[in-house]
C-alpha positions in Angstrom: -36.2 14.7 95.4 -35.6 12.3 92.2 -38.6 13.3 89.2 -41.2 10.7 88.8 -44.4 10.4 87.1 -47.5 10.4 87.8 -51.3 9.9 86.4 -53.5 13.1 86.3 -56.4 11.0 86.8 -54.7 8.3 89.6 -56.4 8.6 93.3 -53.6 6.3 94.5 -50.9 8.9 93.3 -49.2 5.9 92.2 -45.5 6.9 90.7 -43.4 5.5 87.8 -40.1 6.0 86.1 -39.4 8.3 83.7 -38.4 5.7 81.1 -41.6 3.5 82.2 -43.5 6.7 81.6 -42.5 7.0 77.6 -42.8 3.1 77.5 -46.4 3.3 78.5 -47.3 6.4 76.7 -50.8 6.7 78.2 -51.6 5.3 81.7 -53.4 2.2 82.5 -56.2 4.6 84.3 -56.6 6.8 80.9 -54.7 9.5 82.5 -51.4 11.4 80.9 -48.4 11.1 82.5 -47.4 14.6 84.5 -43.9 15.0 86.4 -43.9 15.2 90.3 -42.6 18.7 90.4 -41.6 20.8 87.8 -38.0 21.6 88.1 -36.5 25.1 88.4 -33.2 26.0 86.2 -30.5 27.1 88.4 -28.4 28.2 85.5 -28.6 31.9 84.1 -30.4 32.6 81.3 -27.1 34.7 80.1 -25.3 31.2 80.6 -28.0 28.9 78.8 -28.0 31.4 75.7 -24.1 30.2 75.3 -25.3 26.8 74.7 -25.9 25.0 71.2 -29.1 23.1 70.6 -27.8 19.8 72.1 -26.5 21.4 74.9 -29.4 23.1 76.4 -31.4 20.0 75.8 -29.3 18.3 78.0 -29.4 20.9 80.7 -33.4 21.3 80.3 -34.0 17.5 79.9 -31.7 16.2 81.9 -33.8 16.7 85.4 -36.9 15.3 83.8 -35.1 12.0 82.8 -33.3 10.9 86.1 -32.8 6.9 85.1 -31.1 8.4 81.9 -27.7 8.3 82.6 -25.6 11.6 81.7 -24.1 9.2 78.6 -27.4 7.9 77.8 -28.9 11.3 77.0 -26.0 12.9 75.7 -25.9 10.0 73.4 -29.9 10.1 72.1 -29.5 14.4 71.9 -26.7 13.6 69.4 -28.2 11.0 67.2 -31.5 13.2 67.1 -30.0 16.7 66.1 -27.4 16.6 63.7 -27.4 16.1 59.6 -30.8 15.6 59.4 -31.4 18.9 60.2 -30.6 21.7 57.3 -29.4 23.8 59.7 -26.7 23.3 62.4 -29.0 26.2 64.7 -31.7 23.5 64.4 -34.6 26.0 65.4 -33.4 29.7 63.9 -35.1 32.8 65.0 -35.7 35.4 62.7 -37.0 38.6 62.4 -40.2 40.1 59.8 -42.3 42.2 60.3 -41.6 43.7 63.5 -41.6 39.9 64.8 -39.6 37.0 65.7 -40.6 34.0 64.2 -39.2 30.5 65.6 -38.3 28.2 62.5 -39.3 24.5 63.8 -39.5 23.0 60.5 -36.1 22.2 59.6 -36.0 18.9 60.3 -36.4 16.0 58.1 -40.5 16.4 57.4 -40.2 20.5 57.4 -42.5 20.8 60.6 -42.0 21.5 64.1 -43.0 17.6 65.7 -39.5 16.6 64.0 -37.8 18.3 67.2 -39.5 15.8 69.4 -40.2 12.8 67.1 -36.0 12.3 65.9 -35.6 12.2 69.9 -38.4 9.8 71.0 -37.7 6.3 69.4 -33.8 7.0 70.8 -35.0 8.0 74.0 -38.1 4.7 74.1 -35.1 2.3 72.7 -33.1 2.9 75.8 -36.2 2.8 77.7 -36.9 -0.6 76.6 -33.5 -2.2 77.3 -33.7 0.1 80.7 -36.6 -2.1 81.9 -35.4 -5.3 80.2 -38.6 -5.1 77.7 -38.9 -8.4 75.7 -42.0 -7.9 73.9 -42.6 -5.7 70.7 -43.7 -1.9 71.3 -46.3 -1.1 68.7 -46.4 2.8 67.9 -50.3 3.3 68.0 -50.6 7.2 66.6 -53.3 9.3 65.4 -52.4 12.4 63.2 -53.9 15.6 62.1 -51.5 15.6 59.6 -47.9 16.2 61.0 -47.4 14.0 63.8 -48.0 10.5 61.5 -45.0 11.6 59.1 -42.7 12.4 61.7 -43.2 10.0 64.0 -42.8 7.2 60.7 -39.3 9.0 59.9 -38.4 8.6 63.4 -39.3 5.4 64.3 -38.8 3.6 60.7 -36.9 0.4 60.6 -35.8 1.4 64.7 -35.7 -2.2 66.0 -38.3 -4.2 68.3 -41.3 -1.5 67.1 -43.7 -1.2 65.1 -45.4 2.0 63.9 -49.1 2.5 63.1 -50.8 6.0 62.0 -54.1 6.9 61.3 -55.0 10.0 59.9 -58.4 11.9 58.6 -58.2 10.9 55.0 -59.9 13.9 53.7 -58.5 16.0 56.4 -55.0 16.6 56.0 -53.5 18.9 52.6 -52.1 17.0 50.2 -48.6 17.4 50.8 -48.9 15.9 54.0 -50.8 12.6 52.7 -48.4 11.9 50.5 -45.3 12.5 53.1 -47.0 9.3 54.7 -47.9 7.7 51.8 -44.2 7.3 51.0 -42.2 6.8 54.3 -39.8 4.0 54.2 -39.5 1.6 56.4 -40.5 -2.3 56.9 -42.1 -1.4 60.3 -44.5 1.7 59.1 -48.2 1.2 58.2 -50.4 4.2 57.5 -54.4 4.6 57.2 -56.6 7.1 56.3 -59.9 7.2 57.7 -62.9 8.2 56.6 -63.6 10.5 59.8 -62.1 13.5 61.3 -58.8 14.0 63.6 -61.0 13.8 67.1 -62.5 10.4 65.9 -59.2 8.8 65.0 -57.6 10.2 68.7 -60.7 9.0 70.8 -60.4 5.6 69.1 -57.1 5.2 70.1 -56.9 6.1 73.2 -60.0 3.6 73.6 -57.7 0.7 72.0 -54.8 1.7 74.6 -58.0 1.5 77.0 -58.9 -1.9 75.7 -57.6 -4.4 78.2 -58.7 -7.6 76.8 -57.5 -6.3 73.6 -53.7 -5.8 75.2 -54.0 -9.0 77.1 -54.6 -10.7 73.9 -51.5 -8.7 72.5 -49.4 -9.3 75.2 -50.0 -13.0 74.8 -48.2 -12.4 71.4 -45.2 -10.6 72.3 -46.8 -6.9 71.5 -47.3 -3.5 73.9 -49.0 -0.5 72.6 -47.2 2.9 73.1 -47.3 6.0 71.6 -45.7 8.8 69.6 -48.6 11.7 70.1 -47.7 14.0 72.5 -50.2 11.8 75.1 -46.5 10.8 75.3 -44.7 12.7 78.2 -41.6 11.7 76.0 -42.8 13.2 72.9 -43.9 16.5 75.0 -40.7 17.4 77.0 -38.5 17.9 74.2 -40.4 20.8 72.9 -39.7 22.9 76.4 -36.0 23.0 74.8 -37.0 25.3 72.2 -38.7 28.0 74.1 -35.1 28.2 76.4 -33.4 28.7 72.7 -35.5 31.3 71.7 -35.2 33.2 74.5 -31.2 32.3 74.0 -31.1 33.5 70.8 -32.9 37.0 71.5 -30.6 37.3 74.2 -27.6 36.6 71.9 -28.8 39.7 69.4 -29.3 42.3 71.8 -33.5 42.4 71.0 -33.7 41.8 75.1 -32.1 41.9 78.2 -31.7 39.2 80.6 -34.7 39.0 83.0 -36.8 40.6 80.7 -40.0 38.8 80.0 -41.6 37.7 76.2 -44.6 36.6 74.9 -45.1 33.1 72.4 -47.7 33.1 70.2 -48.4 29.4 69.3 -50.8 28.0 67.1 -52.5 24.9 68.9 -54.7 22.3 68.5 -54.1 19.3 70.3 -52.6 21.7 73.1 -48.9 20.0 73.3 -46.8 22.7 71.9 -48.0 25.5 74.2 -48.5 23.3 77.0 -44.3 22.5 76.5 -44.3 26.8 76.8 -46.1 26.6 80.1 -43.7 23.9 81.5 -40.8 26.4 80.6 -42.2 29.2 82.1 -42.9 27.3 85.4 -39.1 26.1 85.1 -38.3 30.0 85.1 -38.1 31.4 81.7 -39.4 34.9 81.6 -42.7 34.4 79.8 -45.6 37.3 80.0 -48.1 35.3 77.7 -48.4 32.2 76.2 -50.8 33.3 73.4 -53.2 30.2 72.4 -53.7 30.7 68.6 -56.8 28.9 67.1 -58.7 28.5 63.9 -61.9 28.6 62.7 -62.3 25.0 65.0 -61.2 28.0 68.1 -62.3 25.7 70.8 -59.9 26.6 72.7 -60.3 30.0 72.5 -63.7 30.0 73.8 -62.6 28.3 77.1 -59.7 30.7 77.6 -62.2 33.4 77.4 -65.0 31.6 79.1 -63.8 28.6 81.2 -66.3 26.3 79.3 -64.9 23.6 77.0 -67.6 22.7 74.7 -66.8 20.4 71.5 -70.2 20.3 70.9 -69.6 22.3 67.8 -69.6 22.1 64.2 -66.2 21.1 62.9 -64.6 22.7 60.0 -61.9 21.7 57.6 -59.6 24.6 57.2 -56.3 25.4 55.6 -54.7 24.6 58.9 -55.7 21.0 59.2 -53.1 20.3 61.9 -55.2 22.5 64.3 -58.6 21.1 63.0 -59.1 19.5 66.3 -62.2 19.5 68.7 -60.7 17.5 71.7 -57.4 19.0 72.8 -55.5 15.9 74.7 -53.1 17.9 76.3 -55.3 20.2 77.9 -55.9 17.5 80.5 -52.4 18.2 81.6 -53.2 21.8 82.3 -56.8 21.2 84.2 -54.7 19.3 86.3 -52.1 21.8 87.2 -55.4 24.6 87.6 -57.0 22.2 89.9 -53.6 22.0 92.5 -52.6 18.7 91.0 -56.0 17.1 92.3 -56.9 13.9 90.4 -60.1 13.4 91.3 -61.0 16.9 89.7 -59.1 15.9 86.3 -60.9 12.6 86.2 -64.3 14.3 86.7 -63.8 16.9 83.8 -62.7 14.5 81.5 -65.6 12.1 82.2 -68.0 15.0 81.5 -66.3 15.5 78.3 -67.0 12.2 77.4 -70.3 11.6 78.6 -72.0 15.2 77.7 -69.7 16.8 75.6 -68.7 19.9 77.7 -67.6 20.9 81.1 -67.3 23.8 83.0 -64.0 25.0 85.5 -64.4 26.3 88.4 -64.0 30.0 89.3 -60.9 29.4 91.5 -59.6 27.1 88.3 -60.8 30.3 85.8 -58.2 32.5 88.0 -55.1 30.5 87.5 -55.1 30.9 83.9 -53.4 34.4 83.5 -50.6 32.8 82.0 -52.7 32.6 78.8 -54.1 34.5 76.0 -56.4 33.6 73.4 -57.3 34.5 70.1 -58.3 32.9 66.7 -58.0 33.7 63.2 -60.6 32.0 60.2 -60.1 31.4 57.0 -59.8 35.0 55.5 -57.8 36.7 58.1 -55.4 33.4 58.2 -54.8 34.3 53.9 -55.0 37.7 54.7 -51.8 37.3 57.0 -49.9 35.3 55.0 -50.3 38.0 52.0 -49.4 41.0 54.7 -46.3 39.3 56.3 -45.2 38.2 52.3 -45.3 41.7 51.3 -43.2 43.3 53.9 -40.1 41.5 53.0 -41.1 38.3 50.9 -40.9 36.4 53.9 -43.5 33.2 53.2 -46.1 31.9 56.5 -47.7 28.5 56.3 -51.2 28.6 57.3 -50.5 27.6 60.8 -47.9 30.0 61.1 -50.1 33.1 60.1 -52.7 31.9 62.5 -50.7 32.8 65.2 -49.0 35.9 63.6 -52.6 36.7 63.0 -53.5 36.4 66.6 -50.3 37.7 67.9 -50.4 41.4 66.3 -52.8 42.3 69.9 -49.9 41.7 71.7 -46.9 43.0 70.0 -46.9 46.5 70.9 -45.5 46.3 74.6 -43.8 42.9 74.9 -41.2 41.6 72.7 -43.2 38.2 70.9 -42.1 35.0 69.5 -44.1 33.6 67.3 -43.8 30.0 67.0 -43.3 28.9 62.7 -44.7 25.5 62.9 -44.5 24.5 59.1 -42.5 25.4 55.9 -44.8 27.0 53.4 -44.3 24.0 51.0 -46.2 21.8 53.2 -49.2 23.9 52.4 -48.7 25.1 48.8 -52.4 25.3 47.5 -53.7 27.3 50.9 -50.1 29.3 50.6 -50.9 30.3 46.7 -54.6 31.2 47.3 -53.7 33.9 50.0 -50.7 35.1 47.6 -53.1 35.0 44.3 -56.3 35.3 42.6 -55.0 32.5 40.0 -56.6 28.9 40.4 -54.3 26.3 40.7 -54.9 22.5 41.6 -53.1 21.3 44.6 -49.9 18.8 44.8 -46.7 19.1 42.6 -48.5 21.6 40.2 -49.4 23.8 43.3 -45.6 23.5 44.6 -44.0 24.3 41.8 -46.1 27.3 41.0 -45.8 28.0 44.6 -41.9 27.8 44.2 -41.6 30.1 41.0 -43.5 32.6 43.2 -41.6 33.1 46.4 -38.0 32.2 45.4 -37.4 30.1 48.3 -35.0 26.7 47.6 -36.8 23.6 48.6 -36.0 21.9 51.6 -34.5 18.5 51.5 -38.2 16.8 52.2 -39.7 18.1 49.3 -36.9 17.1 46.8 -37.3 13.5 48.0 -40.8 13.5 48.2 -41.2 14.3 44.3 -39.5 11.4 43.3 -40.9 8.7 45.8 -43.0 6.1 45.2 -46.3 6.4 46.6 -47.6 3.5 48.7 -51.8 2.9 47.8 -53.6 4.6 50.0 -55.6 2.5 52.7 -59.1 3.9 53.4 -60.8 2.5 56.5 -63.9 3.3 58.6 -63.1 4.6 62.3 -65.0 1.4 63.5 -62.5 -1.0 62.1 -59.2 1.0 63.2 -58.8 -2.2 65.9 -59.3 -4.6 62.9 -56.3 -2.8 60.6 -53.9 -3.2 64.0 -54.7 -6.8 63.9 -54.4 -6.8 60.3 -50.9 -5.1 60.6 -49.6 -7.3 63.3 -50.6 -10.9 62.1 -50.5 -10.4 58.5 -53.7 -11.1 57.8 
């Protein structure tokens, strides 16, 4: 049977094609699209290990995208993974301090979101053509720091698209903000909101579900889609690098074919680690997917108790991309834990919306064994950055340090890959503060002093940032997000 897509909340189980799911982003009922089945990988792991990143991506993604021709998918992959990355390996695996680190920060925005968001615009362009879409696509995105820049970079000046990004104006690093405010492209707009990421994400979802507003925009030839990982086209490409990491371990003789390994994943919105869950269900030998959280450890508590409770203090931390209390992609996991029961998923999501929490059943909780969970507070994160740097001069960004700290408990009996999600230069102040006791202002001074200390060459993205022109900072209240969209689209 050819894979199609259905909503996590649709009781009628209406199915759409891959290209339709990518174009829509969010299902009309507010649910998230999931594939009707998770395909098993039949090619031996030893054969997959011989493939380039682009070749492996084709093998993994083709079953999920049956309405894309081989040539269409190959063209998309070639365009997505090339000279825009600073290494032909795309996602190299390195070893430091008795652990393996999968480096996902070699793309144009030096963060792991590039691995998906360099591909999504090409998939969406093909999908629009395939579905004879005449309307202009409006990419609406909330970001906790990295998605915004990566999405704007991917969609900049892509024909028939506009992209509008909302970020918490006091909840991202100065480098993350400057990356967004220096983005080129006539079709890109970015707004800082006086609130946190959860408020931005909730309002974006509410706008997606505002049928009257969507009808109004449709009259003017506009149609919403998303670049967040609520879009299945954003999530699927992330499966690839789990297989790629395994292949690199095989090629290096660090494991034998079929040997199970762990992945420790810094987790906020749950998309990255969910891609690992898909990889495991496809047949990749994964023992544990370790969900690593920061001080906002709502996910750690969920995996340890079966209760999800967003009613708690919200902390702004040194790992801002994980400062999230409502993890959207967890809805997809709930769907699988409930044996693909959309009624259960819908009920749990409604409980979260109306009461701020939910409790999964005992039967669902028994199915969480694929995961482990832990968290690192601010002091533990800083200590981990300092510890790894002392071993061999390797510098971790704070998000990777969270995953590295949490992974230590599982390193001893199973090879463990830590997902390294960003360059340390994306968070220079936090890294500098972890390595020294010298007070230092953030921004370009922190970059310069950190470079002197860690002696790591600036990646191309940072070199460009130092001389880029900064746009005016547009700050709005969360309640004004819809008005901001109208202003952008109708040039008010």
